C-alpha positions as CSV (number, residue, x, y, z in Angstrom):
1,M,104.5,113.5,20.9
2,P,105.2,111.4,24.0
3,E,104.5,107.7,23.8
4,P,101.6,106.5,26.0
5,K,102.7,105.0,29.3
6,T,102.2,101.3,29.6
7,L,100.6,100.4,32.9
8,T,101.4,97.3,34.7
9,Q,98.7,94.9,35.8
10,D,99.1,96.0,39.5
11,E,98.9,99.7,38.6
12,L,95.9,99.2,36.4
13,A,94.1,97.3,39.3
14,T,94.9,100.0,41.7
15,M,93.5,102.7,39.5
16,I,90.3,100.7,38.9
17,G,90.0,100.0,42.6
18,E,90.4,103.7,43.5
19,A,87.8,104.7,40.9
20,T,85.4,102.1,41.9
21,G,85.8,102.9,45.6
22,K,85.3,106.6,44.9
23,A,82.2,105.9,42.9
24,I,80.8,103.7,45.6
25,A,81.5,106.3,48.3
26,E,79.8,109.0,46.2
27,Q,76.8,106.8,45.7
28,I,76.6,106.0,49.5
29,T,76.9,109.7,50.3
30,A,74.2,110.7,47.8
31,A,71.9,108.0,49.1
32,T,72.5,108.9,52.7
33,D,72.0,112.6,52.0
34,G,68.8,111.8,50.0
35,L,67.4,109.6,52.8
36,S,68.3,112.3,55.4
37,K,66.7,115.0,53.3
38,R,63.5,112.9,52.9
39,F,63.5,112.1,56.6
40,D,63.9,115.8,57.5
41,E,61.1,116.8,55.1
42,Q,58.7,114.2,56.5
43,L,59.6,115.2,60.0
44,A,59.0,118.9,59.2
45,E,55.6,118.0,57.6
46,L,54.5,116.1,60.7
47,K,55.4,119.0,62.9
48,K,53.4,121.5,60.9
49,P,50.3,122.8,62.8
50,A,47.0,121.5,61.4
51,D,44.3,123.9,60.2
52,K,42.3,125.0,63.2
53,D,38.7,124.2,63.2
54,A,36.5,126.8,65.0
55,D,34.7,124.0,66.9
56,A,37.7,121.8,67.6
57,P,38.8,121.6,71.2
58,V,41.9,123.5,72.2
59,I,44.6,121.1,73.3
60,T,47.0,122.4,76.0
61,N,49.9,121.0,78.1
62,V,51.3,119.0,75.3
63,K,54.7,117.5,76.1
64,D,57.3,116.5,73.6
65,K,57.9,112.8,74.4
66,V,61.1,112.4,72.4
67,D,63.2,112.3,75.5
68,D,61.1,109.6,76.9
69,D,61.4,107.4,73.8
70,P,63.6,104.4,74.6
71,T,64.8,104.5,70.9
72,G,65.8,108.1,71.2
73,G,63.6,109.3,68.3
74,F,64.9,107.0,65.6
75,A,62.5,105.2,63.3
76,H,64.6,102.1,62.9
77,I,68.2,100.9,63.2
78,A,69.0,102.1,59.7
79,D,67.9,105.6,60.7
80,F,70.2,105.3,63.7
81,A,73.1,104.2,61.5
82,M,72.6,107.1,59.1
83,A,72.6,109.6,62.0
84,I,76.0,108.2,62.9
85,V,77.3,108.6,59.3
86,R,76.1,112.2,59.2
87,S,77.7,113.0,62.5
88,G,81.2,112.2,61.3
89,P,84.3,114.3,61.9
90,G,83.8,118.0,61.1
91,R,80.0,117.6,61.0
92,P,77.4,118.6,63.5
93,V,76.3,115.8,65.8
94,D,72.7,114.6,65.4
95,P,71.0,115.7,68.7
96,R,69.0,112.4,68.6
97,L,72.2,110.5,69.3
98,T,72.6,112.3,72.6
99,R,68.9,111.4,73.4
100,A,69.4,107.8,72.4
101,Y,72.4,107.5,74.7
102,R,70.5,109.0,77.6
103,A,67.4,106.8,76.9
104,A,69.5,103.7,76.6
105,E,71.5,104.5,79.7
106,T,68.3,105.0,81.8
107,E,66.0,102.5,80.3
108,N,68.6,99.8,79.3
109,K,66.9,99.4,75.9
110,A,67.5,99.7,72.2
111,F,71.2,100.7,71.9
112,A,72.9,99.8,75.2
113,K,72.9,97.3,78.0
114,A,73.8,97.8,81.7
115,A,77.4,98.2,82.6
116,G,79.1,98.4,85.9
117,T,78.5,101.8,87.6
118,G,82.2,102.4,87.7
119,M,84.8,105.1,87.2
120,E,85.0,106.6,83.7
121,E,86.3,109.6,81.8
122,G,82.8,110.8,80.8
123,T,81.7,111.6,84.3
124,D,83.7,114.2,86.1
125,I,83.3,113.1,89.7
126,Y,83.9,109.4,88.9
127,G,87.1,109.8,86.9
128,G,86.8,112.7,84.5
129,F,88.6,115.0,86.8
130,L,91.6,112.7,86.5
131,I,91.9,113.5,82.7
132,P,92.5,117.3,82.6
133,T,93.9,119.1,79.5
134,E,96.8,120.4,81.5
135,F,97.5,118.5,84.7
136,R,99.8,117.7,87.6
137,A,100.0,114.0,88.5
138,E,98.7,114.7,92.0
139,L,95.4,114.2,93.6
140,L,93.9,116.0,96.6
141,R,91.8,113.8,98.8
142,N,90.5,114.0,102.4
143,A,92.6,111.6,104.4
144,L,90.7,109.2,106.6
145,E,91.9,109.1,110.1
146,A,94.6,106.5,110.6
147,S,93.8,103.2,112.3
148,L,93.9,104.3,115.9
149,I,92.0,101.4,117.5
150,L,92.8,98.3,115.5
151,S,96.5,99.0,115.9
152,R,96.2,98.8,119.7
153,A,94.3,95.5,119.8
154,R,95.8,92.1,120.4
155,M,96.2,90.7,116.9
156,I,95.9,86.9,116.2
157,P,96.8,85.8,112.7
158,V,94.8,82.7,111.8
159,G,94.7,80.3,108.8
160,A,91.3,78.7,109.5
161,N,87.9,80.5,109.4
162,R,87.3,80.1,113.1
163,V,89.5,80.2,116.2
164,Q,88.7,79.5,119.8
165,I,90.8,81.3,122.5
166,P,90.7,80.2,126.1
167,A,89.5,82.8,128.7
168,V,89.2,82.7,132.4
169,N,85.5,82.6,133.4
170,E,85.9,85.0,136.4
171,T,83.3,87.3,137.7
172,S,84.3,87.8,141.4
173,R,87.4,87.5,143.5
174,A,85.6,87.7,146.8
175,S,86.4,84.1,147.7
176,N,88.7,82.8,145.0
177,V,90.6,83.8,141.9
178,Y,90.5,82.7,138.3
179,G,86.9,81.4,138.7
180,G,87.7,78.8,141.4
181,V,91.4,78.7,142.4
182,T,91.7,78.7,146.2
183,V,94.9,78.6,148.2
184,Y,95.2,77.9,151.9
185,W,97.3,78.5,155.0
186,P,97.0,75.1,156.7
187,G,98.6,74.2,160.0
188,E,100.6,71.1,160.6
189,L,98.8,68.0,159.4
190,G,96.1,70.3,157.9
191,V,93.8,68.9,155.2
192,K,94.5,70.2,151.7
193,T,91.5,71.0,149.6
194,E,91.7,70.9,145.8
195,S,90.6,73.7,143.6
196,K,90.7,74.5,139.9
197,P,90.1,77.5,137.6
198,A,87.0,78.0,135.6
199,L,87.7,78.4,131.9
200,A,85.6,79.5,129.0
201,Q,86.3,80.0,125.3
202,V,86.0,83.1,123.2
203,E,85.2,82.1,119.6
204,L,86.1,84.4,116.7
205,S,84.6,83.5,113.4
206,L,86.0,85.5,110.5
207,K,83.7,88.0,108.8
208,K,84.3,89.4,105.4
209,V,84.5,93.1,104.6
210,I,84.8,94.0,100.9
211,G,85.5,97.1,98.8
212,M,84.9,97.0,95.0
213,A,85.2,99.3,92.0
214,Y,84.8,99.2,88.2
215,V,87.2,101.4,86.1
216,S,87.0,101.9,82.4
217,D,89.9,101.0,80.2
218,E,90.1,104.6,78.9
219,L,90.5,106.0,82.4
220,L,93.2,103.4,83.3
221,Q,95.1,104.3,80.1
222,D,94.7,108.1,80.0
223,S,94.8,109.2,83.7
224,P,98.2,110.7,84.7
225,I,97.5,109.3,88.1
226,T,98.3,105.6,88.4
227,L,94.9,104.3,89.5
228,Q,95.7,100.8,90.7
229,P,97.9,101.8,93.7
230,L,95.5,104.7,94.4
231,L,92.5,102.4,94.6
232,R,94.5,100.0,96.7
233,D,95.4,102.7,99.2
234,M,91.9,104.2,99.2
235,F,90.1,100.9,99.8
236,S,92.7,99.7,102.3
237,E,92.2,102.9,104.3
238,A,88.4,102.7,104.0
239,I,88.4,99.1,105.3
240,A,90.7,100.0,108.2
241,Y,88.4,102.9,109.0
242,E,85.4,100.7,108.9
243,I,87.0,98.1,111.2
244,D,87.9,100.8,113.7
245,E,84.2,101.8,113.7
246,Q,83.1,98.2,114.4
247,L,85.7,97.7,117.2
248,I,83.9,100.6,119.0
249,N,80.3,100.3,117.9
250,G,79.9,96.8,116.3
251,V,76.9,94.8,117.4
252,G,78.4,91.4,116.7
253,A,75.9,90.2,114.1
254,G,78.0,89.5,111.0
255,R,80.7,91.9,112.2
256,P,83.0,92.3,115.2
257,L,81.5,92.9,118.7
258,G,82.4,96.4,119.7
259,I,83.4,97.8,123.1
260,L,80.1,99.6,123.6
261,H,78.1,96.3,123.2
262,A,80.5,94.1,125.2
263,P,79.1,92.2,128.2
264,C,82.2,93.3,130.3
265,L,81.6,97.0,129.6
266,I,81.1,99.3,132.6
267,S,79.1,102.4,132.0
268,E,79.6,105.0,134.7
269,A,76.5,107.0,135.6
270,K,76.4,110.8,135.4
271,E,76.4,113.0,138.5
272,A,73.1,113.7,140.2
273,A,72.9,117.4,139.2
274,Q,75.1,117.2,136.1
275,V,74.1,119.5,133.2
276,A,73.2,117.7,129.9
277,D,76.0,117.3,127.3
278,T,78.9,118.0,129.8
279,I,81.8,116.1,131.2
280,V,83.0,117.0,134.7
281,T,86.0,116.1,136.8
282,E,84.0,113.6,138.9
283,N,83.1,111.6,135.7
284,I,86.8,111.2,134.9
285,L,87.8,110.2,138.4
286,K,85.0,107.6,138.7
287,M,85.8,106.2,135.3
288,M,89.4,105.9,136.3
289,T,88.5,103.9,139.5
290,R,86.5,101.4,137.4
291,M,89.5,100.5,135.3
292,N,91.0,97.1,136.2
293,G,94.2,97.8,138.1
294,A,96.4,95.5,135.9
295,S,95.1,97.2,132.8
296,F,95.7,100.8,133.9
297,G,99.3,101.0,132.4
298,N,98.0,100.0,129.0
299,A,94.8,102.0,129.0
300,V,94.1,105.0,126.8
301,W,91.2,107.4,126.6
302,F,89.3,107.4,123.3
303,A,87.2,110.5,122.9
304,H,85.2,112.4,120.3
305,Q,87.0,115.6,119.3
306,N,84.0,117.8,120.2
307,I,84.6,117.1,123.9
308,R,88.0,119.0,123.8
309,P,86.5,122.2,125.2
310,Q,85.1,120.3,128.1
311,L,88.5,118.8,129.0
312,A,90.4,122.1,128.4
313,V,88.5,123.9,131.2
314,M,88.1,120.9,133.5
315,S,89.6,121.6,137.0
316,M,89.9,120.1,140.4
317,D,89.3,122.1,143.6
318,V,92.1,122.0,146.1
319,S,90.8,123.1,149.6
320,T,90.1,126.8,149.7
321,A,93.3,127.9,147.9
322,G,91.9,127.3,144.5
323,G,92.3,124.4,142.1
324,T,94.3,122.9,139.3
325,L,93.5,121.9,135.7
326,V,92.8,118.3,135.1
327,Y,93.7,118.4,131.4
328,L,96.7,120.8,131.3
329,P,97.7,122.7,128.1
330,A,101.4,123.2,127.5
331,G,102.6,126.8,127.9
332,G,99.1,128.2,128.6
333,L,96.1,128.1,126.4
334,S,98.1,129.3,123.4
335,G,100.3,126.2,123.4
336,A,99.7,122.6,122.2
337,M,98.0,120.3,124.7
338,F,99.7,117.4,126.3
339,D,96.7,115.2,125.2
340,S,96.9,113.2,128.4
341,L,94.3,112.7,131.2
342,M,95.2,111.4,134.6
343,G,98.5,110.3,133.2
344,R,97.1,108.3,130.3
345,P,97.1,109.3,126.6
346,V,93.9,110.8,125.0
347,V,93.2,109.6,121.5
348,Y,90.6,111.6,119.6
349,T,88.6,109.6,117.1
350,E,85.3,110.2,115.2
351,H,84.3,106.6,116.0
352,C,83.3,107.7,119.5
353,Q,79.8,109.1,120.0
354,T,79.1,112.8,120.1
355,L,79.3,114.8,123.3
356,G,76.6,113.8,125.9
357,D,75.9,110.4,124.4
358,K,77.1,107.1,125.9
359,G,80.5,106.4,124.4
360,D,81.7,110.0,123.8
361,I,84.6,109.1,126.0
362,I,86.0,105.6,126.6
363,F,88.8,104.4,128.9
364,A,90.0,101.1,127.4
365,D,92.9,98.6,127.5
366,M,92.9,97.3,123.9
367,R,95.3,94.6,124.8
368,Q,92.2,92.9,126.3
369,Y,90.5,93.0,122.9
370,L,91.1,90.1,120.6
371,V,91.2,90.5,116.8
372,A,91.5,87.5,114.5
373,Q,92.6,88.2,111.0
374,K,93.2,85.8,108.1
375,S,97.0,85.5,107.7
376,S,96.6,86.2,103.9
377,S,94.3,89.2,104.5
378,P,93.7,91.7,103.1
379,T,93.9,90.7,99.4
380,F,93.7,93.1,96.5
381,D,92.7,91.6,93.2
382,M,91.8,92.8,89.7
383,S,89.9,91.2,86.9
384,I,89.3,92.1,83.2
385,H,86.7,89.3,82.8
386,L,83.8,90.4,85.0
387,K,82.9,93.4,82.8
388,F,84.9,92.5,79.7
389,D,82.2,93.4,77.2
390,Y,82.0,96.9,78.7
391,D,85.8,97.5,78.7
392,Q,85.8,97.8,82.5
393,V,88.3,96.4,85.0
394,A,87.0,95.2,88.3
395,F,89.1,96.0,91.4
396,R,88.4,94.2,94.7
397,L,89.9,94.4,98.2
398,V,88.8,91.8,100.7
399,S,89.7,91.5,104.4
400,R,88.5,88.7,106.7
401,I,88.5,89.6,110.3
402,D,86.6,89.3,113.6
403,G,87.0,90.7,117.1
404,Q,85.6,90.9,120.6
405,P,86.7,91.6,124.2
406,W,88.6,88.8,125.9
407,W,86.8,89.4,129.2
408,I,83.5,87.4,129.7
409,S,82.2,90.0,132.2
410,A,83.2,92.7,134.6
411,L,85.0,91.7,137.8
412,T,84.1,92.2,141.4
413,P,87.4,92.8,143.3
414,K,88.4,91.0,146.5
415,H,87.3,93.9,148.7
416,G,84.3,96.0,147.9
417,S,81.4,95.6,145.5
418,T,82.3,98.1,142.8
419,T,83.1,96.2,139.6
420,V,86.1,96.8,137.4
421,S,86.8,96.1,133.7
422,P,89.3,96.9,131.0
423,F,86.6,98.8,129.2
424,V,84.8,101.8,130.9
425,T,82.6,104.5,129.3
426,L,80.5,107.3,130.5
427,D,76.7,106.9,130.5
428,E,74.4,109.3,128.6
429,R,74.0,112.8,130.0
430,A,70.7,114.1,128.6
């Protein structure tokens, strides 16, 4: 007969601990199952239909309000905890937990508080699509049009919040230039008369444009696509896109002053019998003549892409022998277009207005448009502190910028009364 094994003190403590833990777990499970059974029985009893009385009124249109309950159908916090225990691994999930999550999410009561409306795995369009079962570390996104307008402007990096740039206050050259400079051809012993230029100041005060996003820790850790550079690129492109929009259409209140609201803008009128929503050769020729001569070599045509058909068939009559195309396609209509008009490039951009509206085509010298930008701008920052209790990381991109045309007004040339400017558009054709 084998001798009984002598247990050490540690072994004996381990056995007692395991037995005690098992007993406690069995007691907790039994108590939980008992409470759950009692709760289910009481709930079933409450749901039983009452005996109908012949004289009792018939109640219709009854709505189950459990989905509207901010506590999700739980009697108390212990009931909520028991539901979590019963919904452990390998067990069916208590449907009330889903209701409680929805109610807490919408009502901000009972079991949750408001978090940032950020990117997360649980919502497909806000991050869930980046966590597929099988994946390629690639992302298809519609590219915003590249910066076509800001890149052509006269950029002025600044360190302060405001910058004042001198400008010549000149509206006419009928009798002098630069707002007052006069030169003479005096004879011998002729009197010399002094003159001086008239100056003004264009003040640019930096405005702030911001992009911000919240991203859950899980999405940052689990996504095969590195989100930080992706967000930086997306928000940088979005801000550049928005700045281009303002350089054309900005009203100047808290944002740049756009070309279409500039005091020096010339808006060429439509032809007398011109059909609505059209562009004709005469429009282009007259716009070209309103461009300041010194600016012509730098000027480009900005146009909405839906005016392409108008340009493609635009022609100029040449005596009785026929005519020639104004906007000439290469190698016939099947070839690529030159994208030039009267010798100057055509840049298609969705920031121009639609066909027929003022601003659907603009002839502009962007070297006469000033853009002040903070020398340290844009900045891309991240913080784990703002939404720390929600396990969300905040990403923010900030750009500080302002812009407006350098010209104070359109200019009347030496001879003639038709004004010129570095910014010319076509008036509405309704």
